N, C-alpha and C positions, 0 to 999 in steps of 0.2 A: 503492500501500499503505499505509506509516505515516503519521501525519498531525503532524507534528511541533510541539511551544508554538510561536506568537506571540510569545511575549515571549522567550524565549529564543531562538528566532531573532535577534527581531531585535537585540536583542543584542550576538549572535553574530556575526552579520554584520557591524558593525559593524566588527570585529576583522580585518585583513586576517594570512593566512597570514605566518607569519613561516618563516624559518629556521634551524631550530635552532643554538646555537652549539658546540653539541658534536658530534662522527662520528656516528653510528649507523649502522652496518654492512645489518642490516637494511634500513631504508628506501634507502640508495644501493644495494643491492643492487635492489629489486624496480627502485629508477628507471634504474638500466643494464640492467634486463631491458625496457620500458614500453618501443622499439621492438617485439623480436620478439612479446610478447606482443598489440602493436597489430599486427601484421602478424596472426596468430590473428583475434583481435578481427574487424580487418574482411571475414577472410574469413568466420567466423561467422556474420555480420550481411547479408552478401550471397547468402548459402546458405544458406535460412532452411530446416525442414520443418515440418511439421503435427505436432502430436501422438500418439506411434504410431508416427510413420512418421520417426524420426530416424537414420535407417541412416547415413548419411553421415557425417552431427555425431558418433555415437556410434562410430563408427571410425577417425576422425580423432583424438580425445580419447584415443584406447586405447594406441593407434602412439603419444602424448605419454608417456601412463604410464606401458607399457612400458621406454620409452625411458631413463625418470629412473630405474629397477630394480622398480616395483612388479607384485606378483602379479598379474594384472589377470581378469575373464574376463567375455566380454560377455553378452549378451544376459538379462541378468538380470530379470523381470517386462515382458518383449516386448526394446526398445530399451536397458533398461538395462546400466549399466557398474559395477560397483566393483573397486576399484582397494587388494589389499594392503598394507601394508609393515610387517615383521615388526620391532621394532628393541631387541629386549630383555625383561628385566618393564618392567611399569607400565602405567599406565590403556588403555584401548583409546579413543580418540576419533573420529568417523566424521564428516566434511566433505562436507555436500549442496549442487547444485549440479544445478537442473533446464534440459532443453533444448530446451522443444519455441518453438513460434514463434505467431501469428496470423492466422490467412484474414483478412487486411490487401491493400490496396492501396497500399507505402509513398509516402510524401509529403514526403521529409525533404527531398529533393535533393543529398544525399550523394553524395558520385560515387563512393560506393561501395554504395548503395542496393541494397536486392535486388527485382529485375527478375523475380523466383518467381513463377510459377503453378505451380497444385494444383488436386485436385481432394477440396473434402471429402466428409465420410463421406457426406450427401444427395446428393450427386452434381453439386454446384454447381462452375463455372468460380471461381475466387480467387486475387486475390492474396496473398503469405505476406510475413511482416513481423515480427522480434521488435522487437516495438513495444511491450515489457513487460518487456525489457535481462534475459531471459534468457542473451544473448550478451555482456555486462560478464560475469553469472554465473562462466558458464562459462572463461571467459577470468582470471577472479580464481583460480578453482580452479587452473587453469593455474601461476600465478602461486604460490600456496600449492605446490602440489604441490614444483615445479622447489624453493623455498627449504628446504622441510622435509626433502624428499632430500638437497638438499648442508646441509644443519646437525643431520644422523644427532650427529654427535656433543654434543649439545647439548639430546637428548631421547632418554627411553627407553617402551617401552609399542608397540602397537601403532597405525596409523594405520590408517583405512578413508576410504575416499575415492572417491564413488561421484556417479555423473551419470543423473540419474531423467529418465526421460520422459514426459510427458502430465498436469505439469502446469497447466494451463489447464486440462482438461475432468475435474480430481479426481481422475483414474486411476493415479496413474503408481506414490506412494510403498505403496497397498494394492499394487498388481500386484508392488512388487519385495521385499514383506513377504512376500506367500502363493507367492512364487519361493524364499523361503527365505532371503531377507538377514540374520534374525538366528540362525538357524540350521547353515545351509552356510558363516557368515562367521564372521570374531569379534563379539559382540555387544557394542556401543558402552557404554561410563558416563556420557558424553558426544558426542549431534551440536550441529552450529552450522553456522547457513548464513548468508548475505545476502541482498535483496532490495534494488537500486537505488532512486532515491525518487524522483517526479517534483514533488513539492512544498515540495525543500528545494536550497539551494545544493548544487554540487558538493563532495564530499568531507566532507561533514558527515556524523556518527553520529547517530542516531536507532535505541533501544532502551524497550520497554516490558515492566517487571515482570507477571506473570502475565498474565492474558490480551489480546494482544494482536491476534489475530484471530476472526473471525465462523463459530461454524457456520454451512452453509450450505445451504439445503433448497431443492430445487426440485419446485414440487407443480402438478401438473393436476388441474383439475376440468371434468370433462363434465354440462351441465345439461339434462338432461333433460325436452322440451317435447311436445303437438302442436302439427303447423303447421297451415298452414289460409292462408286473405285473408285482407292486412290490409285489407280493407274492411266482416269481420264476425267481429273482434278477440272476441267471444264464444263461438264454435265453438272457438276452441283454447287452451292453454295458452302463455303466451309465454313461453320460455327465458330472450328477451333482460330481460323484462323481473322475471326472478327473479333470470337472473344480477349485471342492475343493483344487486337489492337485498343480493346477495349481498358482491360490492363495496364495498358501503358500512357494511356491517355490520360486514366484516373490520375495517376501520377501528377500532371498539373493540374490537380483544383487543389492542395495543398501548397505547387511551387510559387505557383503563377495569379493564382482565384484571391486565395486570402491573406491579408495583411499577418508578413512575415513575424510579426510581435501577439498574431491570437494562435495561439498554437492549436493546432488537430491532425486532425490523422486518418489514413483511407488504407487502410493494409485486406489485400485479396490473400483469404485465407487457405481459398481452396477452389482449386484449377479439377473437375472433372467433364470429361468429355471423351466419348470412344474405345470399344477392346481387342482391336486385333488391329494389325498393324495396314494392313492394304483396303482400310474401310474408313470411308470420309465418311462420319456422324451425322443425322441428324440434327443433335444440340449439343451443345456445351452447358457447362453449371458454376455460377461462378458465386463465390460466397465471401462476404467482406463483413469488418468489422470497423467501425467509424468512429474517432470518440474528437470530443469540441468541450468547451465551455460553457460560452453564449449558445442560447435559444435561436441566435440569430445566424450563426455561424453551424449552429446543425442546422438548418432551415436551407442554405446557399450549397453545404456538402453535400443533403439529402440530394437537392434539384438538380445538381453539377452533375450528382452519378446519373440520375435516369439521362438529364439531357446528351452526356456520350456514348451513356449504352446503345442508344435512338439514334442517335447523326453517327454511327459508326456503324450501324446496319443502313443506315440509310446509302452509306456510303461506298459498302459493300453490296450495294442492286439489291436488297432483300426487300421485299414489295414488303407493301403494310400489315397485309393480314401474319409478313412474317416478323413482327415486330419483337424485340426482346419482352418477354416477364421482369420484369422490377417489382420485387416484394420487400415491402420495409415491415420485418417484423415486429411491429407495435406492441407487441405483449412481452418481449422479450427486452423492451428497452429501459431502461436506468437513468435518470434525471442529472443533472450535476452535482453534487453537493455543495453549497456555498455557505462557512460557517460566517455564521454572524458577525463580520472585522473586530466592532466596537468589544463586544461580548465575550470574543477571543484573546483578544489581547489583554482585559480583567480576567480573566479564567488562568492566561498564561505568566500572570503577573503573580497570585495567588501561588500555583504554582512549584515559580520561581522560588519564594518567599520558606515553602517549604521542603522543596527540593533540591534548593542551590538554583544557582545561573549557568552553573556548570551543565548537569542534568535537561536544562529545558531548551531544546531547541527549534527556530522557527526554521519550517523546511519548505522543500518547492510542492507546489500542487504537484499534482501525478495524471495519468493520462487512463490511472485505472477507476474500474466503478462503485460505484458504494450506494443500492438504494435506501440508505441512511439519508440519503437525499427527502426523498417524498415527506417527509415528519414534518418540512420546514415547507415545502411546496406548498403542501395544504394548505400555509395558512402561512405570508409572511409575516404575518405581527411575532410569529414566535422565533425566539433567539435558541440557534443551535447550533453546537458544536462537535466535531469527533478529531477525538485528536491518536496520535500512535506513541507504544509505549513498546520500544526495545525491546527486543525475544534473543540476541546472538550471545550465548554467555562469551562472557569480559574477554579471557583469556583463550578462545576462538576466533574473535574476532581480531585482535590484536596481533595473533599467529598468522590467518587471511592477509592480515593487511601488508604484516612484511613478508610473507611471501609470492604475494601477488596475488593471489589465489581466488576464486570465487567462492562465497558460499548459498546451502543452500537456499534459494527464494519461496517465497508462499507459493502455495500450491505445491511444492515439490514433495515427493515420498521420503526424503530424508528432514524434512523440514521439523528441526526440533528444539523447542522454546525453550528458553533458563525460564521455566514454567513459574518457580513459585519469585522470583523476582517482576515477571511481568502480570500475574495475578494479586501481588504485595502491591506494588507500583500503582496499577489500577483502581484496584477497588479503594485505597487511601488519596487519589486524586478523583477521583471519584465523587467521594463521602466529603471531603475537602471542599469541592464545590458546590455541591444539595447542602453543606453547614453556612458556606457563607452565602447562598440564593435564600436560605428560610432564615436567616438565621433572627432569636427572639430579638423583634425591638427591634431591627435596620431595616 
């Protein structure tokens, strides 16, 4: 997810974590709770569930929230959980964690590594793994819920803690909103979440005011042609040639039509055509991922893709009834994530005061996607922020940096974060933020 500044990280990693000279009740309480939290983490890691199938995960965490005194509703937007705690008058703060895992066979070698097998929606057998760290998010969520339920004397307002399904497919946030998240339950004034990061040392916090993650669109292009014998190409309209021209022309969308200071990506991730050496097929299929930040740039890219595909077909002499079919998969669209700038800076200052400036780094926005964006999009008066918590063990991070080798990324079957530091940092940051926002008399 996040891309921390290399300069800032270089300076920060030269500073060892120091034990504060004074007692810190919140930090101490989370440290005391870590053995219990790590039991939860190992159970979640060993028993992952795919997007939309988080039945057991949701059920076991709902039990924990009820035990803490929350009013819990299950099956919101499918398998989503909403836990509400009202504690007098004051603002409403929502804290979100995502629950789903990825279709990957785990290769971390951890003693509690997932051995779960499942079927994808397409019916394919697959391993299942928390390769994006959602198990650390859920465990941090539990740690936060425990601390806030134990500190009701310190805050006043309404706490809404949600467990969201299907983040990996971009469906979960929309499903919960469509199922009445803001009408059946108290609508938040503030929304917070964290995501582990595979490019930063464990326990470091990264934040990006404004745009933090991108619009993500999936686009299918079916290029129609006239097939025939490979020895007589003049009798055909070769869709492979037309599709190849489309691929080449698409590169000019970003390089020649979008402002160079406005980030955008158009990637052709799949080119499928034909099945034999000497047969020109009658169609070719392209699968694209398209990334942007603003809605205006997104519209330019999608309109440009349609124009280029049709233009190349016309140039190749294809008739009107053989024009390419372009499908923008709106059901898979993930809107860009925008962190409320002033709110994000306010939270960053809070984190700096608590963790030290050397551990809190302003990071660059990335072209990855995150449907956390929808909670603010549903009502732009809401102030929202998602921040990153580094997950790479410090010794591993420094060794890789020294040796010039790459570390496993998120979605890698080898990704194994320093879960204790991710969970402790995430829970402490979320709890501190909620306490500040809902401080009694604040």
